[in-house]
C-alpha positions as a printed Julia matrix, in Angstrom:
461×3 Matrix{Float64}:
 187.3   -49.28  68.98
 191.02  -48.47  68.77
 192.13  -45.86  66.28
 193.57  -47.03  63.0
 197.33  -47.41  63.29
 199.19  -45.02  61.0
 202.24  -46.6   59.41
 205.38  -44.66  58.5
 208.04  -45.97  56.11
 211.02  -43.79  55.3
 210.95  -42.31  51.76
 207.41  -43.62  51.13
 204.63  -41.17  50.32
 201.28  -40.76  52.06
 197.91  -40.1   50.45
 196.02  -37.73  52.77
 192.62  -36.06  52.96
 191.23  -33.56  55.47
 187.48  -32.96  55.19
 185.31  -30.18  56.57
 182.63  -30.74  59.2
 179.24  -31.67  57.7
 180.49  -30.67  54.24
 180.93  -27.07  55.39
 182.26  -24.81  52.63
 185.64  -23.8   54.0
 186.83  -21.95  50.87
 184.12  -19.39  50.13
 186.09  -17.12  47.84
 189.52  -16.88  46.21
 191.0   -15.08  49.21
 190.22  -18.13  51.37
 192.06  -20.4   48.96
 195.05  -18.06  48.92
 195.06  -17.73  52.7
 195.07  -21.52  53.05
 198.0   -21.86  50.63
 199.95  -19.24  52.57
 199.28  -21.02  55.86
 200.14  -24.33  54.23
 203.55  -23.07  53.15
 204.23  -21.5   56.57
 203.33  -24.72  58.4
 205.42  -26.83  56.08
 208.52  -24.66  56.38
 209.82  -26.54  59.41
 208.19  -29.92  59.06
 209.97  -31.46  56.07
 206.98  -32.52  54.01
 207.5   -32.84  50.25
 204.09  -32.33  48.63
 203.93  -33.9   45.14
 200.25  -33.43  44.28
 197.31  -31.61  45.87
 193.89  -30.12  45.3
 191.86  -27.63  47.31
 188.12  -28.15  46.93
 185.26  -26.27  48.64
 185.03  -28.74  51.53
 188.28  -30.69  51.62
 192.04  -30.64  51.12
 193.62  -33.73  49.52
 197.29  -34.31  48.75
 200.15  -36.75  48.23
 203.38  -36.1   50.14
 206.53  -37.75  51.41
 207.27  -36.97  55.09
 210.93  -36.54  56.01
 210.45  -38.28  59.35
 207.93  -40.14  61.47
 206.15  -37.14  62.95
 206.43  -34.68  60.05
 202.94  -35.32  58.68
 201.09  -35.29  61.99
 202.75  -32.07  63.18
 202.12  -30.4   59.83
 198.44  -31.35  59.86
 197.94  -30.22  63.46
 199.51  -26.84  62.74
 197.7   -26.37  59.42
 194.3   -27.31  60.79
 194.61  -25.1   63.86
 195.81  -22.0   62.0
 193.21  -22.15  59.25
 190.43  -22.6   61.81
 191.66  -19.38  63.46
 191.65  -17.55  60.15
 188.23  -18.88  59.08
 186.44  -18.26  62.39
 187.78  -14.73  62.67
 186.77  -13.84  59.09
 183.28  -15.33  59.32
 182.62  -14.5   62.99
 182.13  -18.06  64.2
 183.63  -20.45  66.74
 184.43  -24.14  67.0
 186.17  -26.53  64.64
 185.59  -26.65  60.92
 187.06  -30.13  60.46
 185.24  -33.46  60.35
 187.83  -35.02  62.65
 191.27  -36.55  62.21
 192.73  -36.52  58.74
 192.75  -39.82  56.87
 195.97  -41.18  55.4
 197.18  -44.15  53.41
 200.78  -45.25  53.04
 201.62  -45.67  49.34
 203.73  -48.18  47.43
 205.21  -45.49  45.2
 206.6   -47.72  42.46
 203.12  -49.07  41.69
 200.74  -46.28  42.64
 202.48  -42.88  42.76
 201.36  -41.58  39.36
 197.91  -43.15  39.71
 197.33  -41.24  42.95
 198.74  -37.99  41.58
 196.32  -38.26  38.66
 193.48  -39.36  40.96
 193.95  -36.17  43.0
 194.5   -33.75  40.14
 191.55  -34.97  38.07
 189.29  -33.75  40.87
 190.21  -30.15  40.02
 187.87  -28.42  37.55
 189.44  -27.33  34.27
 190.07  -23.7   35.28
 190.79  -24.41  38.95
 194.19  -22.94  39.8
 194.51  -24.3   43.35
 195.86  -27.67  42.35
 199.25  -29.18  41.58
 197.91  -29.88  38.09
 199.1   -26.41  37.15
 202.71  -27.43  37.77
 202.77  -31.16  37.02
 200.67  -30.96  33.88
 201.23  -27.41  32.57
 204.67  -26.54  34.02
 203.39  -23.4   35.73
 205.01  -22.02  38.88
 203.74  -23.52  42.16
 205.88  -23.21  45.29
 203.78  -25.8   47.12
 204.9   -28.66  44.88
 208.11  -30.64  45.19
 208.76  -33.09  42.36
 208.93  -36.73  43.42
 212.02  -38.66  42.3
 209.88  -40.83  40.02
 208.42  -37.74  38.36
 211.93  -36.42  37.73
 212.82  -39.66  36.01
 210.17  -39.0   33.38
 212.63  -36.79  31.52
 215.75  -34.64  31.59
 213.86  -31.36  31.2
 210.63  -30.0   32.65
 209.12  -30.07  29.16
 209.9   -33.78  28.72
 208.45  -34.59  32.13
 205.27  -32.65  31.46
 204.87  -34.37  28.11
 205.19  -37.88  29.57
 203.03  -37.05  32.57
 200.4   -35.61  30.23
 200.33  -38.94  28.39
 199.71  -40.75  31.66
 197.15  -38.17  32.77
 195.09  -38.37  29.58
 195.18  -42.15  29.27
 191.98  -44.07  29.95
 191.48  -44.58  33.68
 191.62  -48.03  35.22
 188.36  -47.91  37.16
 189.29  -50.82  39.41
 192.53  -49.09  40.39
 190.71  -45.8   40.99
 188.23  -47.57  43.26
 191.07  -49.35  45.06
 192.82  -46.03  45.76
 189.59  -44.48  47.06
 188.83  -47.44  49.34
 192.38  -47.56  50.72
 192.21  -43.87  51.66
 188.74  -44.12  53.16
 189.63  -47.19  55.23
 193.2   -45.96  55.81
 194.65  -49.17  54.46
 198.01  -49.35  52.71
 197.75  -48.51  49.01
 200.04  -51.25  47.78
 200.37  -54.76  46.44
 200.16  -57.86  48.59
 203.92  -58.31  48.84
 204.45  -54.71  49.92
 201.74  -55.03  52.58
 203.04  -58.36  53.85
 206.5   -56.88  54.3
 205.04  -54.05  56.4
 203.11  -56.57  58.47
 206.4   -58.24  59.39
 207.74  -54.91  60.63
 204.76  -53.81  62.73
 203.74  -57.32  63.77
 200.06  -56.91  62.94
 197.64  -57.25  60.03
 197.48  -54.13  57.85
 195.47  -55.51  54.93
 191.72  -55.86  54.59
 190.0   -59.17  54.06
 189.06  -58.06  50.54
 192.67  -58.4   49.48
 192.35  -62.17  49.56
 194.78  -64.8   50.71
 198.49  -64.9   49.89
 199.5   -66.91  46.84
 199.81  -70.62  47.52
 203.28  -70.79  46.01
 204.74  -68.27  48.45
 207.07  -69.22  51.27
 204.97  -66.81  53.33
 202.24  -69.41  53.76
 201.62  -70.72  57.25
 199.51  -69.67  60.19
 200.53  -66.61  62.14
 201.6   -66.91  65.76
 199.36  -64.08  66.89
 195.69  -64.98  67.12
 194.12  -61.93  68.77
 196.32  -58.82  68.81
 194.98  -56.01  70.97
 196.46  -52.83  72.41
 197.87  -53.31  75.88
 195.8   -51.19  78.28
 196.66  -50.63  81.93
 192.98  -50.58  82.89
 191.74  -53.56  80.9
 194.87  -55.58  81.64
 195.76  -54.35  85.12
 195.33  -57.85  86.59
 197.15  -59.62  83.78
 200.18  -61.75  84.56
 202.63  -63.45  82.24
 204.35  -66.81  82.57
 207.78  -67.84  81.2
 208.09  -68.74  77.53
 208.69  -72.47  77.95
 206.23  -73.97  75.45
 206.72  -72.87  71.83
 203.82  -74.79  70.35
 202.14  -71.48  69.51
 204.66  -71.34  66.62
 204.25  -74.99  65.63
 202.5   -74.14  62.36
 205.09  -71.54  61.25
 206.83  -72.87  58.15
 209.48  -70.16  58.23
 210.91  -67.79  60.85
 211.9   -64.17  60.05
 215.46  -63.48  61.15
 217.62  -60.53  62.1
 220.93  -60.19  60.26
 222.74  -60.78  63.54
 221.08  -64.2   63.89
 221.94  -65.66  60.49
 225.12  -67.43  61.61
 223.53  -68.98  64.7
 220.3   -70.18  63.11
 222.08  -70.97  59.83
 224.16  -73.58  61.62
 221.05  -75.79  61.73
 218.52  -74.49  59.21
 218.71  -73.09  55.66
 218.48  -69.29  55.55
 216.88  -67.83  52.41
 215.42  -64.61  51.02
 211.68  -64.3   50.49
 210.65  -63.78  46.86
 208.99  -60.43  47.6
 209.8   -57.16  45.87
 211.13  -56.13  49.26
 212.67  -59.39  50.52
 213.44  -60.42  54.06
 215.62  -63.12  55.59
 213.88  -66.23  56.88
 214.87  -69.63  58.22
 213.09  -72.5   56.49
 211.94  -74.77  59.31
 209.42  -76.96  57.52
 209.02  -79.16  54.48
 205.37  -78.26  54.07
 203.94  -79.46  57.37
 204.49  -78.31  60.97
 207.74  -76.75  62.12
 210.68  -79.12  62.42
 212.44  -76.65  64.72
 210.03  -77.27  67.6
 210.02  -80.6   69.41
 206.91  -82.48  70.45
 207.18  -81.01  73.95
 207.35  -77.43  72.63
 211.11  -76.8   72.78
 213.38  -75.25  70.15
 215.78  -77.95  68.98
 218.92  -75.83  69.56
 220.01  -73.64  72.45
 219.4   -70.35  70.6
 215.77  -69.33  70.03
 215.19  -66.67  67.32
 214.19  -63.19  68.47
 211.0   -63.41  66.41
 209.85  -66.25  68.67
 211.14  -64.71  71.9
 209.18  -61.47  71.47
 205.88  -63.36  71.68
 203.21  -62.67  73.02
 204.11  -58.96  72.6
 204.38  -56.81  69.5
 205.14  -53.15  68.87
 203.83  -50.43  66.57
 204.06  -46.65  66.24
 201.15  -44.26  66.08
 201.11  -41.15  63.9
 199.48  -39.04  66.63
 202.51  -39.42  68.87
 205.41  -41.15  67.08
 207.6   -40.76  70.13
 205.33  -43.14  71.99
 205.21  -46.8   71.01
 202.0   -48.78  71.03
 202.35  -52.15  72.77
 200.21  -54.99  71.49
 199.62  -58.38  73.06
 198.09  -61.65  71.89
 195.2   -61.61  74.33
 194.45  -65.26  73.6
 197.96  -66.44  74.48
 198.16  -69.2   77.08
 201.12  -67.33  78.6
 198.75  -64.82  80.14
 196.88  -65.49  83.35
 195.16  -63.58  86.15
 196.12  -66.07  88.82
 199.81  -66.86  88.33
 202.9   -65.36  86.75
 204.57  -61.95  86.87
 202.43  -58.81  86.84
 202.52  -56.53  83.8
 201.48  -53.52  85.85
 202.19  -52.46  89.42
 199.35  -51.65  91.81
 199.71  -47.94  91.0
 199.25  -48.68  87.29
 202.9   -48.13  86.36
 204.75  -50.64  84.18
 206.4   -53.49  86.01
 210.04  -54.43  85.52
 208.84  -57.43  83.5
 206.89  -55.21  81.09
 209.77  -52.73  80.84
 212.08  -55.58  79.84
 209.62  -56.73  77.16
 209.3   -53.2   75.74
 213.08  -52.75  75.57
 213.38  -56.06  73.75
 210.67  -55.1   71.24
 212.26  -51.72  70.56
 215.66  -53.3   69.93
 214.11  -55.97  67.71
 212.31  -53.42  65.5
 215.46  -51.34  65.07
 217.49  -54.4   64.08
 214.75  -55.65  61.74
 214.82  -52.34  59.85
 218.59  -52.75  59.41
 218.08  -56.34  58.21
 215.44  -55.34  55.66
 217.72  -52.62  54.29
 220.56  -55.13  53.86
 218.24  -57.61  52.13
 217.05  -54.82  49.83
 220.63  -53.94  48.85
 221.38  -57.58  48.05
 218.17  -57.95  46.04
 218.75  -54.77  44.02
 222.19  -56.03  42.99
 220.49  -58.75  40.91
 222.4   -61.68  42.44
 219.35  -63.57  43.78
 217.79  -66.48  41.92
 214.64  -68.54  42.48
 215.02  -71.84  44.3
 212.72  -74.59  45.56
 212.96  -77.71  47.7
 211.59  -80.84  46.07
 211.79  -84.63  46.07
 211.67  -87.06  43.13
 212.07  -86.34  39.44
 209.9   -86.14  36.36
 206.3   -87.18  36.94
 207.24  -88.23  40.46
 208.57  -84.79  41.39
 206.92  -83.15  44.39
 207.71  -79.56  45.36
 207.75  -79.16  49.13
 208.84  -75.52  49.52
 208.94  -72.76  46.9
 208.67  -69.01  46.62
 212.13  -68.11  47.9
 215.48  -66.95  46.54
 219.15  -67.61  47.22
 222.39  -65.9   46.19
 223.91  -67.03  42.9
 227.65  -67.42  43.52
 228.65  -66.58  39.92
 226.6   -63.38  39.94
 228.08  -62.48  43.32
 231.63  -62.92  42.03
 230.8   -60.84  38.95
 230.01  -57.74  41.02
 232.47  -54.88  40.69
 235.42  -54.75  43.08
 234.26  -51.51  44.68
 230.85  -53.02  45.51
 232.42  -56.16  46.97
 234.88  -54.09  49.01
 232.03  -51.96  50.35
 230.06  -55.09  51.23
 233.04  -56.54  53.07
 233.34  -53.38  55.18
 229.62  -53.4   55.95
 229.52  -57.09  56.88
 227.2   -57.99  53.99
 229.67  -60.53  52.57
 229.84  -62.27  55.95
 226.06  -62.5   55.98
 226.0   -63.9   52.43
 228.67  -66.46  53.31
 226.6   -67.63  56.29
 223.5   -67.78  54.07
 225.24  -69.86  51.39
 226.75  -72.2   53.96
 223.34  -72.67  55.58
 221.87  -74.06  52.36
 223.67  -77.32  53.13
 221.12  -77.69  55.92
 218.31  -78.37  53.46
 219.42  -81.96  53.9
 219.15  -81.48  57.67
 215.41  -80.89  57.28
 215.02  -84.29  55.63
 217.12  -85.91  58.33
 214.92  -84.42  61.07
 211.83  -85.72  59.28
 213.35  -89.18  59.03
 214.3   -89.22  62.72
 210.78  -88.2   63.74
 209.25  -90.83  61.5
 211.5   -93.45  63.06
């Protein structure tokens, strides 16, 4: 079984736990605790990890932290684990590891779960236990390990105000369902976040990050529709050494997609034919609406895109890309193993006879890398637009009154009046950054809602 993919999102915290082997007591006296804290601070000095909450218990170390970059957490944990093993084995005259295995981590949706996880961690510390961030966050005592999170700082203008408000949260009755959810997410290394947050991450990494227990997406979301990828697996040069790929000529694999995620650079091209909207998520993305509730209207009966330009989201199939926390420098290539584009008898080889990547595979990897970089830029732009408050809910429907039938809902568009009401400095900044050009293309594309009906009518005829 492949290792669980660790997901990194800039400025998002991670809930982490490192357990001892067979519940070995790794802190046998106070000097062990103090030695671990010293090593912890030394290891963190160059790795840019802001620790917001932590607890040291006899057989595990658990904490909440925001990594400064993609490999900050993994490098910190490797260094910490190795150095404390050296200290412990020397002191107690033993050899071998003291750790259960790899640390477990869960990416956190901070706005919804930050304080819940801080409290979850700190409530594990006994009342008089001093090796916990509770001493600082709850009692305002000195602790050089802890760095306040931005949300904690917003609790008040002074340390006393923050402690008072955090104390209120800390002493409130626990939501047992939320506590269980946090525990399960960490144990299974799932994302600790709401459905919308998780779905947005899935768009970025191109694979499912949620567990089946989370349930299906809401029916009123524009996100409904079958996914293109049916069986994503890690590309392996041994298991797939004979695999060949054929040209992307038949797009029927995307026939059931009701919307297509877009890069900011594609809005003008795709918007010339289809309406471009913002998803109604807390972290919205740009999508082209290509359906009125049934199959895609952008793909013809013979599997062709109806215009000359095919969106990057479609063109990257049957590949996808993700990063691993063990080696963030190296990208993990995924393929839809069930794709009809793959064959062992015809097409272009993915690997050369010596096991090295072929030119075809190199080209695919370069495309994926460029796509992910541009998608991150697009999501940041969509976030800026959303935070300005100029988006409003919209739906596509037919008929009126009792005869009204909603065909597409769960999306947002820019309100022109709210856009014009923004301050001059914001508008000027958006002009320089190209955001206004994107918004103009988006607004113009909304005229193509009628185009969807015209395509339906032509196909019916």
